[in-house]
N, C-alpha and C positions, 0 to 999 in steps of 0.2 A: 378753226380748219376742220374739214371732214378726211379721213384718210379711208383710203377704199382698198380691199384684198379681197380677191377671188382664187379659187382653184380651177380647173378645168370645167366641172358642172358649174360654176358661177362665171365663168370668164364673158358668156357673150352678153349676160346681163349686167355686167359690170360695165361692159363698153356703154351698153346704152344709159346706164345711170350717171356716167360721165358728159353725155350730152345732156341730159336734163341738169344735173348739176352747172352747167355752161350756161344753160337757157336760165335757170333762176339766180346766175350771179353768185353762186356759193363756191366760195375757194375749195378746192380739194386736191390733194396729191394721192397719186396711184402708187402704191405699195405691191403691185403683182397681183397676180402673174402680168408681166409684160406682152405676153405673147401665148396663145392657147397650146397646151403641153398636155397631152392626155394622160399623162403617167406622173403629174406633178402632186406632191404632199399638201392637202389643206393646212396642215399646222404652219409650217413656212408661213403663209400670209396671214394667218390668224395673228402668230406671233408679232409678227412685225407692225400690225395695226395695233395691237395691244400694247407694245411698248412704247407705241406713240401716246395712247391714251394715258397709260401709266403714268407717263412722265408731264400728264398735264398738257399736252401738247394741242389738244382738240377731241373729237369726237371720232367713231369710226363706222364703216358700214362693210360687213363682209358677208360675201356670198360664196354656198357652196351647194352642192346636192342635195341635202336633208338636215341640215344643222350639227355638225360635228365642231365648225370651225367656233360657235358661243361656247364650245365645250371647252378646248384650246385656248380661245381668250380669257375665259373668266381663272384662267391659271394665273393670271396678274393680279396683283394688289390693286384694288381701286378701279378695275374693270368691271360694270355691269353690262354683259353682253346677253342681249336677249333673245332668241328663236323666234321667228314671228312669221304667221302665214298669211295675213290681213290686214286690213285697215285697222279694224279693233285691236288686234293684238300690238300693232306699232304703237298705235296712240297709248293704250295701257302702259306699254314697257317704259315709254319715256313718263308720262304722268304720274304714274304709282310707283316704277320703280327706279327712276333716274338712271334708265339705260343709256349709258354714253357710248353703247357700240349695238346698232342695228345688224341682226343678222337674220337674212332673208334664204329660205330654202330654195334656191330655183329650180329645183326639179318639179316643184308643187304651186308654183306663182307664175301666173302668166306676166307678161309685159304691162299691162293697163293696170293691174292690182300691184305692181310692185312700184310703177311709179307714184301711185297713189298713197302707198305706205310710206316711200321715203320723205315725199310732200309733208304727211300728216306729222311722222317724227321730227323733222325739222322745224314744223311750226309748234310743236306742242311744248307747252312748258311744265316744269317738274311741278307737281302740287306742293304745296309749302304746308298743309294740313299737319298736326300735331302728330297724327298717328303714321302718316306716310314718314315724315321725319323721323319718328321713333322708330322704325322698322329699319330705316337705312342706316340708322346709327348703331343698331345692333348689328348690321353686317359689318360695318366698319369698325366696330369693338372686336368681332370675331377675327376680321382681317389682322388686324393688330395683334391680337395673340397669337393669330397663326405665323404671320410672317414676321415674329419678332427675331 
Protein backbone atom coordinates (compact mmCIF):
# COMPACT_ATOMS: atom_id res chain seq x y z
CA UNK A 1 0.00 0.00 0.00
CA UNK A 2 1.20 3.48 -0.88
CA UNK A 3 -0.07 6.38 1.21
CA UNK A 4 -0.14 9.78 -0.46
CA UNK A 5 -0.02 13.17 1.19
CA UNK A 6 0.36 16.68 -0.21
CA UNK A 7 -0.13 20.27 0.78
CA UNK A 8 -1.31 22.98 -1.60
CA UNK A 9 2.07 23.22 -3.37
CA UNK A 10 2.14 19.47 -4.05
CA UNK A 11 -1.59 18.95 -4.59
CA UNK A 12 -1.61 19.14 -8.41
CA UNK A 13 1.28 16.67 -8.71
CA UNK A 14 -0.34 14.31 -6.19
CA UNK A 15 -3.42 14.12 -8.37
CA UNK A 16 -1.25 13.14 -11.36
CA UNK A 17 0.59 10.53 -9.29
CA UNK A 18 -2.76 8.96 -8.41
CA UNK A 19 -3.43 8.52 -12.13
CA UNK A 20 -0.01 6.92 -12.66
CA UNK A 21 -0.48 4.55 -9.71
CA UNK A 22 -3.84 3.49 -11.15
CA UNK A 23 -2.19 2.92 -14.54
CA UNK A 24 0.53 0.81 -12.90
CA UNK A 25 -2.05 -1.04 -10.77
CA UNK A 26 -0.43 0.05 -7.52
CA UNK A 27 -2.76 0.15 -4.52
CA UNK A 28 -2.83 3.54 -2.79
CA UNK A 29 -4.77 5.65 -0.33
CA UNK A 30 -4.88 9.43 -0.52
CA UNK A 31 -4.54 10.92 2.97
CA UNK A 32 -4.99 14.48 1.83
CA UNK A 33 -5.38 17.09 1.22
CA UNK A 34 -8.59 16.08 -0.52
CA UNK A 35 -8.95 19.49 -2.14
CA UNK A 36 -6.71 22.38 -3.07
CA UNK A 37 -6.45 24.66 -0.04
CA UNK A 38 -3.88 27.46 -0.34
CA UNK A 39 -3.63 27.88 3.44
CA UNK A 40 -3.26 24.25 4.52
CA UNK A 41 -0.26 23.13 6.59
CA UNK A 42 2.15 20.50 5.27
CA UNK A 43 2.81 18.82 8.65
CA UNK A 44 -0.81 17.62 8.81
CA UNK A 45 -0.41 15.47 5.70
CA UNK A 46 3.15 14.43 6.45
CA UNK A 47 2.04 13.20 9.87
CA UNK A 48 -0.93 11.28 8.43
CA UNK A 49 1.31 9.39 6.00
CA UNK A 50 4.10 8.89 8.55
CA UNK A 51 1.66 7.38 11.07
CA UNK A 52 0.65 4.70 8.55
CA UNK A 53 4.27 3.94 7.66
CA UNK A 54 5.23 3.92 11.34
CA UNK A 55 2.52 1.32 11.96
CA UNK A 56 4.02 -0.89 9.23
CA UNK A 57 1.06 -0.45 6.94
CA UNK A 58 2.97 0.45 3.77
CA UNK A 59 5.10 3.14 2.18
CA UNK A 60 4.43 6.79 1.50
CA UNK A 61 4.80 9.48 -1.11
CA UNK A 62 4.76 13.07 0.08
CA UNK A 63 4.60 16.21 -2.04
CA UNK A 64 5.14 19.78 -0.99
CA UNK A 65 6.90 22.76 -2.48
CA UNK A 66 10.44 22.36 -1.27
CA UNK A 67 10.92 19.46 1.14
CA UNK A 68 9.59 20.31 4.59
CA UNK A 69 7.34 17.26 4.58
CA UNK A 70 10.37 14.96 4.87
CA UNK A 71 11.46 16.86 7.95
CA UNK A 72 8.02 16.41 9.52
CA UNK A 73 7.62 12.75 8.54
CA UNK A 74 11.00 11.82 9.96
CA UNK A 75 9.78 12.69 13.44
CA UNK A 76 8.15 9.23 13.49
CA UNK A 77 10.08 6.15 14.54
CA UNK A 78 10.84 3.84 11.64
CA UNK A 79 10.06 6.44 8.99
CA UNK A 80 12.83 7.11 6.51
CA UNK A 81 11.55 9.98 4.37
CA UNK A 82 14.07 11.25 1.84
CA UNK A 83 13.74 14.47 -0.12
CA UNK A 84 14.36 13.75 -3.79
CA UNK A 85 14.86 15.94 -6.84
CA UNK A 86 15.56 13.54 -9.70
CA UNK A 87 15.66 9.88 -10.71
CA UNK A 88 19.12 9.33 -9.25
CA UNK A 89 18.19 10.63 -5.79
CA UNK A 90 14.92 8.66 -5.77
CA UNK A 91 16.68 5.42 -6.69
CA UNK A 92 19.51 6.02 -4.22
CA UNK A 93 17.06 6.81 -1.42
CA UNK A 94 15.42 3.41 -1.81
CA UNK A 95 18.46 1.28 -2.65
CA UNK A 96 20.96 2.70 -0.15
CA UNK A 97 18.81 4.26 2.57
CA UNK A 98 15.74 1.98 2.50
CA UNK A 99 13.56 5.08 2.20
CA UNK A 100 10.00 4.07 2.95
CA UNK A 101 8.72 7.56 2.16
CA UNK A 102 9.51 9.31 -1.10
CA UNK A 103 9.33 13.10 -0.74
CA UNK A 104 9.17 15.10 -3.95
CA UNK A 105 9.74 18.85 -3.97
CA UNK A 106 6.99 19.76 -6.44
CA UNK A 107 8.22 23.31 -7.04
CA UNK A 108 11.45 21.96 -8.53
CA UNK A 109 10.36 18.80 -10.37
CA UNK A 110 8.33 18.70 -13.56
CA UNK A 111 5.65 16.08 -14.22
CA UNK A 112 7.80 13.86 -16.45
CA UNK A 113 10.63 13.79 -13.92
CA UNK A 114 8.19 13.08 -11.08
CA UNK A 115 6.69 10.14 -12.99
CA UNK A 116 10.15 8.66 -13.56
CA UNK A 117 11.06 9.23 -9.91
CA UNK A 118 7.98 7.49 -8.57
CA UNK A 119 8.41 4.54 -10.94
CA UNK A 120 12.10 3.99 -10.13
CA UNK A 121 11.44 4.30 -6.40
CA UNK A 122 8.62 1.76 -6.55
CA UNK A 123 10.73 -0.66 -8.63
CA UNK A 124 14.01 -0.34 -6.70
CA UNK A 125 14.94 -2.95 -4.13
CA UNK A 126 16.84 -2.14 -0.93
CA UNK A 127 20.47 -3.20 -1.17
CA UNK A 128 21.30 -6.03 1.19
CA UNK A 129 25.08 -5.43 1.23
CA UNK A 130 26.55 -5.52 4.73
CA UNK A 131 27.56 -1.84 4.72
CA UNK A 132 24.03 -0.62 3.95
CA UNK A 133 22.45 -2.92 6.50
CA UNK A 134 25.03 -1.84 9.10
CA UNK A 135 24.14 1.80 8.52
CA UNK A 136 20.41 1.12 8.75
CA UNK A 137 20.99 -0.80 11.97
CA UNK A 138 22.73 2.24 13.45
CA UNK A 139 19.74 4.39 12.58
CA UNK A 140 17.38 1.84 14.16
CA UNK A 141 19.54 1.71 17.28
CA UNK A 142 19.46 5.46 17.81
CA UNK A 143 15.72 5.46 17.20
CA UNK A 144 15.31 2.84 19.94
CA UNK A 145 17.32 5.01 22.32
CA UNK A 146 15.51 8.22 21.44
CA UNK A 147 12.01 6.75 21.42
CA UNK A 148 12.40 4.67 24.59
